[in-house]
BARO-427344 format. One line per 5 residues: number of its first residue (from 1); for each residue x, y, z of N, C-alpha, C, O. Coordinates in pm, whole numbers, plus 50000, padded with zeros to 5 digits. Atoms other than C-alpha are relative to their C-alpha. Example, Ala and Ser with C-alpha at 12.3 -4.5 7.8 and 13.67 -1.06 7.14 Angstrom:
<pts>
1	50089,49881,50000,51230,49550,50780,50090,50120,50000,50194,50118,50066; 49918,49881,49994,51367,49894,50714,49923,50109,50073,49974,50220,50090 .
</pts>
This chain:
<pts>
1	49976,49865,49955,00469,44502,87055,49991,50093,49879,50052,50066,49776; 50013,49907,50111,00374,44795,86835,50128,50079,49981,50193,50118,50078; 49877,49930,50035,00660,44968,86656,50009,50135,50070,50117,50172,50118; 49993,49866,49945,00565,45314,86788,50022,50003,50151,50054,50108,50206; 49980,50003,49856,00591,45202,87151,50142,49957,50039,50176,49958,50157 .
6	49865,50044,49972,00949,45078,87121,50091,50121,50020,50074,50223,49952; 49909,49888,49978,01228,45301,87254,50096,50016,49883,50132,49918,49818; 49901,49981,50106,01466,45459,87003,50133,49937,50042,50170,49943,50159; 49872,50063,49968,01798,45275,86981,50106,50046,49900,50076,50089,49789; 49887,49963,50084,02143,45348,86841,50101,49886,50000,50133,49832,50106 .
11	49904,50109,50016,02388,45090,86708,50116,50052,49915,50096,50129,49822; 49885,49957,50079,02740,45142,86577,50000,49932,49863,49940,49827,49844; 49992,50055,50135,02816,45082,86210,50062,49860,50000,50018,49772,49926; 49932,50130,49994,03048,44793,86298,49908,49895,50062,49896,49784,50009; 50094,50093,49940,02795,44628,86532,49889,49967,49901,49850,49851,49887 .
16	50109,50021,50093,02523,44676,86272,50037,49897,49893,49960,49805,49866; 49957,50092,50106,02719,44497,86000,50011,49857,50052,49961,49763,49989; 49982,50135,49944,02811,44201,86221,49866,49941,50044,49838,49823,50019; 50127,50050,49948,02468,44173,86383,49900,49970,49888,49821,49876,49899; 50088,50028,50114,02283,44193,86050,50033,49863,49941,49942,49787,49907 .
21	49961,50130,50052,02484,43895,85927,49952,49888,50093,49899,49787,50047; 50043,50100,49901,02413,43701,86250,49849,49980,49996,49800,49867,49995; 50146,50009,50003,02041,43783,86240,49952,49930,49873,49866,49843,49880; 50043,50062,50126,02005,43689,85873,50036,49852,49995,49960,49773,49940; 49960,50141,49998,02194,43363,85925,49911,49918,50092,49892,49798,50071 .
26	50079,50072,49901,01970,43273,86220,49852,49991,49970,49781,49918,50038; 50143,50004,50033,01630,43334,86057,49973,49877,49916,50033,49858,49810; 50022,50127,50068,01489,42999,85954,49858,49983,49946,49822,49874,49902; 50133,50009,50059,01133,43078,85844,49896,49932,50087,49781,49920,50047; 50097,50063,49912,00971,42902,86137,49938,50106,50090,49917,50219,50045 .
31	50061,49903,49909,00817,43071,86443,50095,50117,50025,50214,50109,49995; 49921,49881,49971,00937,43415,86552,50118,49962,50090,50099,49911,50200; 49879,50041,49930,01296,43362,86664,50071,50121,50058,50035,50235,50029; 49919,49892,49947,01549,43566,86859,50073,50070,49886,50093,50192,49890; 49934,49938,50116,01728,43623,86527,49906,50100,49934,49950,50206,49890 .
36	50097,49907,50057,01409,43783,86395,49979,50121,50091,49961,50232,50043; 50010,49889,49906,01380,43992,86711,50119,50095,49981,50103,50217,49978; 49880,49921,50023,01739,44108,86655,49990,50074,49866,50026,50192,49859; 50016,49936,50131,01666,44180,86286,49902,50116,50008,49925,50221,49947; 50096,49891,49982,01364,44388,86387,50064,50119,50071,50039,50234,50036 .
41	49931,49894,49929,01580,44585,86629,50095,50075,49907,50103,50198,49910; 49907,49938,50095,01840,44648,86357,49925,50087,49899,49973,50194,49861; 50079,49925,50098,01569,44764,86115,49959,50137,50051,49947,50231,49972; 50048,49872,49946,01459,45043,86349,50111,50083,50064,50085,50194,50111; 49890,49933,49931,01801,45142,86483,50055,50119,49921,50058,50118,49798 .
46	49919,49894,50058,01981,45468,86420,50143,49947,50003,50186,49893,50104; 49865,50053,50009,02332,45378,86304,50099,50116,50009,50083,50219,49943; 49902,49893,49975,02632,45583,86423,50141,49944,49995,50163,49825,50018; 49859,50040,49997,03009,45573,86390,50039,49967,50143,49993,50033,50236; 49963,50041,49864,03170,45396,86689,50054,50113,50088,50019,50120,50206 .
51	49941,49893,49920,03365,45702,86802,49904,50111,50038,49936,50195,50121; 50098,49894,49971,03052,45919,86808,49886,49953,50090,49804,50034,50132; 50111,50052,49921,02822,45692,87006,50012,50045,50146,50121,50046,50203; 50000,49954,49860,02722,45820,87350,50044,49887,50094,50015,49771,50067; 49951,50102,49908,02884,45638,87645,49891,49930,50082,49919,49830,50148 .
56	50109,50062,49924,02543,45557,87799,49917,49904,49916,49809,49862,49958; 50071,50091,50090,02437,45335,87505,50065,49862,50004,50188,49851,50002; 49951,50137,49998,02469,44956,87516,50047,49959,49861,49968,49958,49766; 49942,50051,50123,02703,44831,87242,50051,49859,50030,50043,49811,50143; 49939,50131,49976,02867,44494,87193,50118,50018,50094,50195,50114,50083 .
61	49896,50004,49895,03102,44416,87484,49981,50106,50108,50070,50128,50190; 50030,49910,49890,02937,44677,87704,49974,49919,50126,49916,49811,50121; 50032,50054,49867,02923,44596,88076,49881,50083,50046,49893,50203,50070; 50125,49928,49974,02563,44686,88161,49929,49945,50123,49929,49825,50149; 50084,50037,49886,02347,44685,88472,49856,50028,49958,49823,50139,49915 .
66	50139,49983,50041,01977,44629,88402,49907,49939,50103,49944,49849,50178; 50101,50048,49906,01661,44572,88600,49895,49920,49922,49843,49965,49820; 50108,50081,50053,01419,44291,88519,49874,50054,50066,49853,50035,50185; 50118,49934,49945,01090,44478,88562,49891,49902,50043,49798,49941,50113; 50097,50102,49959,00895,44153,88604,50034,49946,50138,49946,49931,50223 .
71	49957,50057,49872,01101,44013,88894,50052,50104,50097,50055,50080,50218; 49939,49897,49916,01257,44335,89024,50149,49980,50020,50214,50063,50084; 49858,50029,49984,01604,44178,89006,50084,50097,49918,50048,50132,49805; 49902,49920,50073,01898,44399,88908,50115,49906,49967,50170,49839,50054; 49895,50090,50046,02155,44212,88701,50107,50080,49928,50084,50192,49882 .
76	49888,49939,50070,02490,44293,88551,50053,49897,49901,50068,49779,49935; 49952,50093,50102,02620,44141,88228,50082,50076,49896,50073,50198,49882; 49928,49948,50116,02855,44192,87936,49934,49940,49877,49913,49818,49871; 50067,50045,50122,02688,44171,87594,50104,49952,49899,50194,50026,49862; 49901,50061,50088,02878,43936,87362,49934,49935,49878,49812,49922,49872 .
81	50048,50069,50119,02847,43761,87027,49972,49852,50032,50025,49798,50129; 50027,50142,49980,02706,43406,86997,50130,49919,50002,50220,49944,49923; 49880,50082,49985,02964,43148,87106,50095,50054,50105,50185,49983,50148; 49915,49939,49898,03125,43389,87355,49931,50007,50136,49989,50053,50234; 50076,49990,49876,02855,43360,87620,50057,49908,50108,50112,49802,50079 .
86	49953,50076,49884,02945,43237,87968,49921,50052,50120,49951,50160,50173; 50086,49954,49892,02680,43259,88239,50076,50022,50129,50044,50115,50204; 49921,49982,49878,02935,43215,88519,50076,50133,49998,50094,50196,50102; 49927,49874,50015,03128,43516,88385,49906,50117,49969,49950,50229,49944; 50103,49899,50028,02800,43706,88328,50016,50061,49861,50004,50182,49842 .
91	49990,49959,50140,02852,43720,87952,49879,49942,49928,49865,49820,49917; 50121,50048,50067,02522,43702,87762,50006,50033,49851,50054,50139,49810; 49999,49986,50145,02480,43655,87389,49893,50098,49954,49785,50106,50011; 50096,49911,50063,02310,43917,87176,49891,49918,49932,49786,49972,49896; 50098,50088,50062,02125,43618,87028,49916,49928,50105,49872,49815,50084 .
96	50097,50042,49899,01921,43571,87348,49897,50113,50007,49927,50225,49965; 50099,49892,49992,01600,43765,87413,50048,50122,50079,50027,50236,50037; 49950,49886,49921,01763,43979,87684,50110,50073,49924,50112,50196,49921; 49892,49939,50077,02071,44039,87469,49948,50082,49883,49993,50195,49861; 50058,49928,50113,01866,44138,87165,49924,50124,50048,49919,50225,49978 .
101	50071,49884,49944,01659,44369,87387,50096,50108,50045,50065,50227,50033; 49904,49903,49946,01966,44536,87539,50073,50081,49894,50098,50200,49914; 49915,49932,50099,02158,44623,87221,49936,50132,49955,49821,50135,49912; 50045,49870,50047,02126,44991,87140,49924,50085,50099,49903,50204,50076; 50072,49922,49898,01934,45094,87453,50096,50092,50073,50216,50064,50080 .
106	49919,49911,49918,02060,45383,87661,49948,49996,50144,49839,49945,50171; 50038,49999,49859,02050,45434,88036,49862,50061,50018,49831,50166,49963; 50135,49953,49972,01694,45473,88161,49894,49948,49905,49775,49958,49934; 50097,50052,50095,01532,45313,87857,49951,49861,50040,50025,49782,50099; 50064,50127,49970,01294,45019,87892,49958,49934,49871,49908,49999,49779 .
111	50043,50079,50116,01229,44742,87641,49909,49890,50051,49940,49823,50149; 50096,50104,49964,00930,44510,87660,49974,49912,49879,49968,49961,49767; 50026,50094,50108,00863,44197,87454,49930,49879,50056,49923,49859,50177; 50063,50126,49961,00677,43868,87459,50105,49891,50004,50181,49874,49908; 49908,50112,49988,00879,43573,87584,49952,49882,49919,49842,49886,49864 .
116	50035,50116,50082,00877,43233,87412,49873,49928,50045,49808,49861,49964; 50122,50065,49950,00590,43111,87633,49881,50097,50000,49774,50062,50049; 50109,49904,50009,00382,43424,87568,49994,50101,50113,49915,50196,50108; 49998,49905,49889,00460,43600,87896,50078,50126,49965,50170,50122,49884; 49931,49873,50023,00569,43962,87899,50134,50003,50072,50146,49960,50187 .
121	49868,49975,49942,00936,44041,87959,50025,50149,49988,49980,50212,49892; 49976,49855,50001,01055,44390,88042,50128,50028,50078,50142,49985,50192; 49876,49963,49933,01400,44529,88124,50024,50149,49983,49981,50211,49885; 49961,49860,50005,01534,44875,88200,50150,50009,50023,50202,49950,50118; 49856,49981,49983,01897,44976,88153,50021,50099,50115,49975,50213,50109 .
126	49970,49915,49885,02017,45115,88485,50128,50080,49976,50134,50201,50002; 49870,49935,50015,02378,45189,88397,50085,49923,49899,50091,49800,49902; 49898,50059,50087,02631,45127,88121,50131,50025,50072,50183,50137,50073; 49881,49987,49916,02934,45060,88337,50128,50016,49918,50223,50083,49960; 49882,49994,50087,03181,45020,88051,49954,49980,49857,49877,49888,49829 .
131	50033,50014,50140,03148,45071,87678,50129,50016,49920,50177,50128,49903; 49869,49994,50065,03464,44983,87486,50003,50074,49867,50107,50129,49830; 49996,49942,50135,03362,45117,87145,50027,50149,50002,50111,50196,49925; 49979,49856,49997,03343,45485,87233,50141,50031,50050,50208,50120,49999; 49868,49975,49942,03659,45466,87441,50110,49975,49897,50209,50048,49891 .
136	49897,50035,50099,03855,45304,87158,49978,50074,49868,50068,50084,49785; 50032,49935,50126,03678,45493,86883,49972,49900,49890,49960,49937,49773; 50030,50104,50096,03610,45161,86714,49942,49880,50073,49933,49880,50195; 50059,50117,49940,03455,44823,86773,50102,49923,50081,50220,49917,50045; 49910,50077,49912,03601,44611,87052,50026,49862,49943,50099,49783,50003 .
</pts>
């Protein structure tokens, strides 16, 4: 995906610091990994203080509703750190392709990328139902 076609994203300072560490720890020099996808997202992100981030932006621990533009399915999930994921509870890790695509997007934005088998993936944020960082003024 060309850099100029990607939607602008915003990430909080606290999320940025934690996610940069996770992305750097996960890059292993082999084929393009989700950690590298996350690192690429961080490289292009605008970074903002947690208390100033708009409530319609996906941050860590946001409860988000998104549409899979390939299947048409609308899904709801909470974005969490690796090790906190639980599919039954609809908690997805930021270190998955969908999680890395969601971080920093705002309502109405679409992200497209190539999946591990070469097929196109595309999601659109429908609604950020809950975003703890802005409400608390700090990271959740």
